[in-house]
N, C-alpha and C positions, 0 to 999 in steps of 0.2 A: 763706542766700545761694543763688542759682541755681547749679546744678552747673557746674563749670568746663569740662566737655566739650561745652558747647552748640555750639561751632563745628563739631563733627563730626556734629551731629544734623540729619537731613534735615527741613526744614520743608515741609509740603505746600503746593502753590501752584496749586490748581485754578483755571482761568480760562475764561471765555466758555462756560460750560455752563448748561443749564437744569436746575434741581434742585428736588425737593420734599423738605421736612423734615416728616414727620408728628410731631405733638407738638411743633411748632416754637415754641410759646409757653411750653413747660416749661423746667425748669432746664437740662438738657443741650442740648435742642433750640434754645433761644434763643441760647445761646453758639455753637452750630454755625451758626445762621443769621447771626449777627453776622460771623463769619469768612468764610463763603461769600459774603455779600452784597458783599464788597469787590471781587470780580471776576466775579460770576456773576449770572444771573437766578434768584432764589430765590422759591419758592412756599411760604409757611408754611401748613401744614394743621393745624388744631387746633380742638377743640370747646370749649376753655376750661373743661373740667370740673375740671382740676387745674392747668393752666397759667394764666398771667396775661397779659392784653393789655399791661400796663405793661412786661413784659419785652421786647416787640417794638415798642412804640409808636413809638420813634424810627426803627426800621428801615422801618416801613410808609410813612414819608414819602419814601422813596427810590424813584426811578422803576423800579429793577430788582427791587423786592420787592413781591410780592402776598400778600394774606392771604385764605385761604379758611376760613371757619368751618364745620366739619363733622366728623363722626365716621368713624373707619375702619370702622365697621359699616355705612356707607352705600356699598355697592360701586359704585353708579351714579355717585355724586359722585367717587369715586376714579378711575373710568374716565375721566371728563371731565377731571379735574385732571391726570392723568398723560400726557395727550396731548403728544407731541413732547418728553417729558422725558428727559434723559440719565441722571440718577441719582436714586434714592429713598433717603433716609436715614430709616429707620423707627425713630423714637424713641417714638411714642405707646404708652401702656400705663397700666394701673392699677399704678403702681410701688410696691406696698405689700404686704409679707408679712402684716401685721396685717389689712388690708382683705380680702385673699384668703382668710384663715382665717374671717373673719366672713361673707363672701359669696363662696364659691367659684364659684357659677354666674355671677355678674357678672364676676368676674375671668377666668374661662374665655372668656366671651362677647367681652370686649374683647381680651384678650391672645392668645387662640388664634384665635378666629373672625376677629377684626380683622386679625391678621397674615396669615391665609389670604387675606382680601380684598385686602390690599395686594399680595401676591404674584400673585394672579390679575390684578389691574389692571395690574401691572408687566409681566407676561407678555403680556397682550393688547395693550399699547401698545409692546411691544418696547423696554422700558427697558434701558439698557446693564447696569445692576447695581443690586441692592438691598443696602444695608448695614443689617443688623438689630441693634438694641440688645438684647443678651442679658445674662446676669447670672452672677456667680460663685456665686450661691445654688444653682445647679444641682448643685454639688459636694456640698452638705450637709456633714455632719460627717465628712469623710473623714480617714483616719489618714495619708494621704500628704501630705507637705509638702516643698517647695512643690508646689502643684497644677499638673499639666500637663494639656494639652487631651485627652490620650488616656486618662485614668483614668475609671473607671465612675462616671457621675453617681449621686447619691443625694439627690434633692431632698426638703426637709422641709416644704414648704408648697405650696398651690395656685399661688401666684405663681411659685415655682421650676419647678414642673411646666409651667406655661404658657410660660415662657421656653425650656425644653428642647423643648417641642413646636414652638415657633417655629423653633428651630434645625433640627429634623428636617424641617419643611416647607420651609425654605430649601434643605436638602440635596436633597430630592426634586424641587423645582422646577428646581434646577440639573441634576440627572441626567436628569429626564424631559422637561423643556420647554426645556432649554438656556438658562435664565435665570441669569446670573451672580449669585451671592449670597455674602455674607460675614457671619458672625455674630460680634460682638464681645462677649466676656464681661467686662462692666465689674465692677470691684471696688468699693471704697467711694469714690465720686466726691464731690468737694466743690468749692465755689467760688462766685463771684457768681451771683445769681439763684436760689440755693437757699433755699427758704422755711423760716425757722426757726419759724414759727407753726403749721404744719400738724400734724395729729394723728400723722403719720408722718414728721416732720422727721428728717433725718439727724443723727447725733450731733455733728458738728463745728459746724454753725450753732446748735444748741441750746446746746452748751457755751459758745460765744463770746457768745451773747446773754445767758445767765445770768451769766457772769463779768463781762460789761460792766455788769450791773446789781448787781454785788456779791452775787449769789445763788449758793448752793452747787450745783454740777453734780450731777445725778442719774445714777447708774450702775445698770444692770440686771444683777444677778449680782455676782460678786466683783471685777469690773474687770480680771481677769487674762485675759479673752478678748482675742485679738489680731486686728488688722485690717490690711489692705493698702490704704492711702489713696492715691488718685490725683487730681491736680488737673484740673479740668474742661478747661483749655486743652490738656492732654496728650491727653485723650479726644477733643476736637475734632480735633486733629491726626491722631490714629489713624483717625478716621472718614474723613477726606479721603485719607489714605494708602491706606486699604483700597479706596476707590473708584478711585483711580488705578492700583492694582496689579492684577496678574492673579491674585492669590491668592484661592482659594475655600476655604470651610470655616469653622472656629471658631478664635478667637484670644483669648487672655487680654490684657486691657488694664488694667494696674496699674502700680504703682511698683516692685514686686519687693522691697519691704522691709516689715517688720512692726513694729507697736507695740501695746502693751497699751492698753486704754481708760484705765486708771489713769495711765499715762505720758502719754497724750494730754491728759488734763485738766490734769496738772501742767505740760506744755509750754505750753498756752494761758495758764495762770495766770502762767507765767514771762514770756511775751511781754507780758502786761498788768502785770507786776510786782505780782501779787496772791497771797494765800495764803488760800484758802477751804476749808472742810471739805467732804469728799465725802460725799454721801448715797447709800446703797445700797438697792436694792429687788429684789424677786424677778425672776429671769430671765424674759424674754418667750418665749412659744411660737414656734417656728420659727427662733429665732436660733441661728446656728452658733457654736461655741466658738472655733475658730481659722480664719484665712483668710490665705493667703499664695500669691501667684502666681509661677509660672515664666513669664517673658515672653520667653524665648529664641526661641520660634517666631515671635512677633510682630516681634522684632528682625530675624530672618533673612528672613522672607517679606514683611513690610510696611515694613521699614526704620524701625520704630517704636523710639523711645528717649525715655523720660520726661525732660522738661526741668526740671521743678520737683521739688525735694525737699520734704518735708512742711513744714519751717519757712518756706521762702520762699512756698509756696502758702498757708499759714495767714496770713502777713502780708498778702498781697494780698486774701485773703478778709476779714480783719478791716478793712482799709481800705475795702473795698466796703460792708460792713455799717455802718460808722461814717458813711459818706457817705449811705447810705439813711436812717439815723437823723436826720441833719441836715436832710434834705429834708422830714421830717414836721413 
């Protein structure tokens, strides 16, 4: 069930703004565009290298939504797109630890150089604020739990390094050029529009898809690694709250609760009323063992409060995946 304290949760309500969402056809970006398009002029900026036009197809029929196909490595196109824009939600990235290890040069080119381009274009066009999608991966295998924003980062992959570099660039652009910036360190985000078929699909859509087909979930490692899962609608709300606030700096965006991967698989099977054998394989390079966020800073400075617990978020995700299956 949804948490009982939802009446006390501030729901962001940005209105009558002109905004750009880079990576707007991707998983998180498309959910963010859906919410923003209710009351704002939204420009979806995406090269469709990992996002899907089907995620935003219905939105592009709206008069207040524009789609620009382009890469964040094209600074001249960014300069043109950011004209008269109030806020930039920077979601575009090669969001894959595995891909970053296989090709660190390309990961750096998109995630670091691309972020720098976004900040330059935002500065030059006097954008009110840039909200950057960062990642909990910057913490690495820290011994501190829960993780607070002031602990020393220890990234384990080029992807994590790129996200950390983006945070530092945001900090410098705020201090040097007076561009307001906020970096949100996402934990394990899940929900509608998350692709279960990609080579780096997240664990929840993979588990749901396999269990739906009566196939055994595959777990890398012993399954006792822990994760802090956060539903995408809570992440969307955090982005808009960050834009509306005066808060600058980095903030954890998570649920503030942890679960083992073994427990996660069993919970999904319980929802489906199934009992399948778990298959274990070798741990993957770059994966952290434990991850749990302290979200007190986000609650205090952003008025952020996660609305969905894991079970309620999973049920909505399962309903969406089943709807997609019926469409095929």
